[in-house]
N, C-alpha and C positions, 0 to 999 in steps of 0.2 A: 352454419354461422347465423346467429340470431341478432337482428338489428333493432329489435324492439325492447323497450324498457318494461320492467315488471310494474305491476300496480303499486307496489311498495316504493319503487324508485320514482315513479311519477308523483306520488304523494310527497316524497322527500323533496323533490324539486320544487313543488308548489309551496311547501313549508319554508324552505330556505329563501325562495324568491319573495314570499310575503314578509319574512323577517327583514330582508334587505330593504324592501320598499318602505317598511314602517320604521325601522330603527337606524338604518345607515344612510339612506338617500337624503332624508331631511337634514342631516347633521354633517355630512361629509365635507361639504364646502368649507364650513367653519373649522372643522378639525384639521383639514389639510392646510388651510391658511395659517392656523396657529401652531401647527406641528404637535397637535394633541393626540395622544394615544388613549382611547377610552377603554379602560379595563373592564367596564361594565358589559361591553359587548362580549367578552370572553365568558363572563358569568352567564349571560343570556344564552350563548351557544351551548354551554354546559347544561343548562336547564332543558334545552331541546335535544340533548343527547348527541350533539354533533362534535364534541371534542374527542370522542372515541368511537366515531360512527362505524369504523371497520374493525374495531377490536372485539374479540369474542366476549360474549356476555359473562363468561367465567372470570374474565379479567376486567370487568367493570364497564365494558363497551356496549354498543348497541347491536353488535353481531351482524351488521350488514356487510355486503361484499365490498371489494376494493373499488369497483366502479361507482358505488354509492359515495365513496370519498371523492371521486372525480366530480360527481354532480354537485356536492357541497362546495368544492373549490371553484367550480365554474360559476355557480350562482353568487358566491361571496365576492369573487373578483368583478362580477358585473356591478357590484356596489363600490368596491375599492380594493386595490391590490393589497393594502395594509392588512385587511382581515383575512384574505386568503393566505397571505404570508404567515399569519399567526397560526392558522390551522396546518399549513404545510410543515412548519417547524415543529409544532407541538405533536401533531398526529403522525405526519409522514416521516420526519427525520428522527424524532425521539421515540414516540410510543411504538411505532411499527418496528423500529430497530430493537427495542427492548423485547417486543414479542418474539422476534427472530433469534436474538442472541443472549438475552439475560437469563440468569438462573431462576429457578422457581421462587426462591426467597426474594430475589430482586423484583420479580414481577409482582409478588404480593405486596412488597413494601413501596414500590415506586410506580409500577404500571397501573395498578388498579386505581389509586387515587387520581392519577393523571387521566385515565380513560373516562373516569366519572366527571372530570373537570374540577375536582376539588383542589388539585395542584396543577401547575403549568410547567411543561418541560421545554427545554431549548437544546441547541446543538452548538458545540464549540470546536470548530475545525480550523477556520480561516485565521491567519495571522498577518501582521503587517508585511512580512516577507514570504508568506506561503499561502498562495491561492490555488491556482491550477497545479502548481508544483507542491503537492502535499508533503513530499518527503523533505521539503525545506523548512518544515516547522521547527521552532526552537523551544517550545514548552517541554519541560522535563518532569519526569516522575521517578523519584529515587526511593527505593524500598528502605524503610527504617523500622525494623521489628514487624509489627502487625499492621503497619500503615505505609502509605506512599506519601512523599512530600512533593507537592506540585509547585513549580515556579515557571512563570511565563505570562504571556499575554495573548488574547484573542481579539480580533476586530471584525467589524461588520456582522455582529451577532444579533439576529432578530430576537426580540423579547428579552433583551439584555437586562432590563430593569423590572420586567414583569414575571419572569420565570422563577420557579421555586427550585427546580432541579436542572442540571446541565449535563449533557453527555459530552465529555471533554476528551480530546485526543492529545497524547503526550508521548515523548520518547522515554522508554524504559531502557533502551540499549541503542545508542546512536550508531554504534559500529555495524549494526545489522541493517542500517538505512530504513526503508519503509517496512521491513520485517521486524523492526524494533519498536514500532509504534503500538501503544496500548490504549484502551478505552476505559474511562472511569465515569461513574455517576458522582457528581459534585453537588452538594446542597448549598444554597445561598448562605445559610447560617454558619457554614464552616469558617472558623477564624482564618483571616488572611485573604479571604475572597472579597472582591469588590467589583462594581460595574459602573460604567459611565455612558450615558446616551450621547450619540453624535447628532449635531445640528447642521443645518446648511445643505441638506440633501437635495438633489435635483427633483426627485420624486418620492413616492411612498412616504410623504411627510406625516401622514396620520398613523404611521407605524413606529414602533419602538425598536431602534437599531443602535448598537453601540459596541463598547469594548468590555472585555472581561480581564481582570487582573488576578493572578495567583501569586501570592507572596508567602511562600512557606505553608501552603494549604495542606493540612494533614487529612488524607482520605483513607478510611478503613480499607484493608485489603479485601473485605467482602464487597466493596463497591467496584472492584475490577470486573469489567464485563468481558466474558470469555476468558481467554488465557493471555498471558503476556505475549505480545507480538501479534495478536489478532486484530489490532486496531485498524490497520490499513484496509483489510478486507471487510471489517465491520463498517468503516466509513464509506467504502465503495458501495456496499449493499444498501446503506442508508440513503445514499444519493440516488439509487434506483427508485426509492420511494419518494424522496423529495422532488426529483425531476418529474416524476409522474404527476405530482400535485401541481407543480409549476406549469406543466403543459396543459393540464385541465383548466387551471386558472386563466391561461392565455386565451382559451376558448371563450371564457366569460368576458374578457376584455374586448375581443372581437365582437361579441354579441352586444356589449354596451355601445361600442362605436356604431354598429349598425342601427341600433334603436335610436340613438341620438341623431344620426344622419337621416334616417327615414323621416323622422318628425320634422327636421329642418328642411329637407327637400320638398316636403309637401306644403310648407307654410311660406317659404322664401321664394320670391318671384324675381326674375330678371328677364329683360327683353320680352315682357308681356306673357311669360309662362312660368310655371313652377320650375325650379332649377333641376328637379328630378327628371324633367323632360329632356335635358341636355345630355347628349350621348357620352361626353367625356365624364360627366358626373355619374352616369349609369355605369360606366366602365369601372369607376372606383367602388361603387356599391357592389357590383358583380364580383370584383376582386375580393372584397370583404366576405361575401357569402361563400365563395369558393374556398377561401382560407379557413372559414369556420367549419365547413363540412369536412374538408380534408383533415383538419387538425383533430376534430372529434373522432374520426375513424382511427387515426393513429393512437389517440389516447385510450379509447375503449378497447382496441386490440391489445395494448400493453396491459390494461386492466384485466382482461380475460386471462392472459398468461399468469398474472398474479393470482387470480382466482383459482387457477389450476395448480398453483405451487411450482411454476416453472420459472427458470431464470429469464429475465426480460431486459437485461442491460442494453442490448442492441435496439430493441423496439422502443424502450423508454427514452434513450438518447435521441433517436430520430423524432419522436413525438415532441420532446422538449425543444429541440433545435427548430423544427419547422413551425410549431405552434407559436413560439415566442417571436420568431421572425415575422410570421403572418400578423401577429398582434401589433408589433411595432409598425409595420407598414399600414395596417388598418388605422391606427391612431394618427399616423402622418396624413393619410388620406382624409380622415375625419376633420382634421384641422383645415386642410385645403378646401374641403367642401363648405365649411363654415366661413371661409374667407377671413376678413378682418375680425369678425366676431369670435372665430376660433382661437384667436390670439389673446383673448381675455378670459377671465374666470366667470364671465356671465354664462357661459356654456361649459359643460364638463369635459369637452374634448381636449382642452389644453392639459388638463390633469391626466387624461388617459395617455397622452403623448409622453408626459414626464414620467408617468409610472411604467410605461412600456419598455423603457430602456434597461432598467435594472435586471429583469428576468433574462435578457439577452446575454447578460454578463455572469450572473451568479449561478451556482450549481452547474458549472461547466459553460464556458463561453461558447459562442457559436463556432469559434475556431477549433476549440477542443472537440466539439461534437462533429464538425466536418472531418477532422482527422480520424476520429473513431469510426465513422461510417465508411470512409475510404479504406481503412485498414481491415474492416470486416469484409468488404467486397474483394479486396486484394488477397485475403487469406492471411494477413499478418497478425490479425487478432482473432482469437477463438475463446469463447467462454466455456468454463467448466462449471458443473454444479457446485455451489458453495457447500461448506461443511453443514451449515444450517440454513435451509431455505425458509422463506416466509411461509407460514402455514397456509395450505390451500383453504379457500373458503368453503364452508359446508352449510347448506340451507337447513 
């Protein structure tokens, strides 16, 4: 087992960190306060080759490994969760899923421009009445000649107004329950499609999140991903990728909390000494550091399994659950360390706390992941290789 990064990975980390320091940090307080999503950041990420960092060069990507994607997500979330979320959705949920499941023609038409950052991809699974219970979705796709007609609604969709293409899940046969769900690539320009951003979010206010509406949207049969009925397993494999990026991002949030708290601990004095000298403050700092190091080990272990082309549902679930819980606790401790100042936007830690809650909920709540891990241990859950595994990375 190798715990060191390659020279290429070290350079990648420095590149993304520099980008975050120069382009996100000076603006994020204003963007967050106004609820502004800056589309220019995505264009800049594309220029750096980061929108398809782990997609093979043959399909428009940078050809780096899956842990390179983890590094990108970690460093972006150090700046703000909104921009890690954008990469998670575009690269993790959409591009990596197309790499795994799409036909060659679909890869040429959709994956290549997305990996290059010329187009933006998003993911449409969650509905008002279907979150953890995926089989409860109501969106339907009815075959009509050489097209499918989609009707329904999706909610809490990241990049709802920013994406060009959406990987959408709908029932083609409700009688088969989750075996009757299918996956489709839907373009924003298809008649009958519309989107609407949601306001009033607790956190990730600098991100673009909202609803998708399908009112008789006609989708060519060539845009069916896989076969009819493959949708549920495609969605679950996509979540293995999305959860991996969320876990990696959580490491970045812990890192941001640590950096903010170390600076504050060394400048703020109480009772005649720096507050970093107080043991209960040290306890919170130590807890953050332990959470960061343990989370990274879980994330990069899952990444190595992806690099080897092995199923990693169990490992990714554990990484997502634990890293997001550690990040939420780190943000709570960070506000506590800052005291009254932590309750204002003069310091970034209140934003970290608001942002840290969503990842504990989306892409599998902590409760879902708790059940999954228990069922693995008890032998109730066993994973089989999928029909199509994510391609193993080759240097």
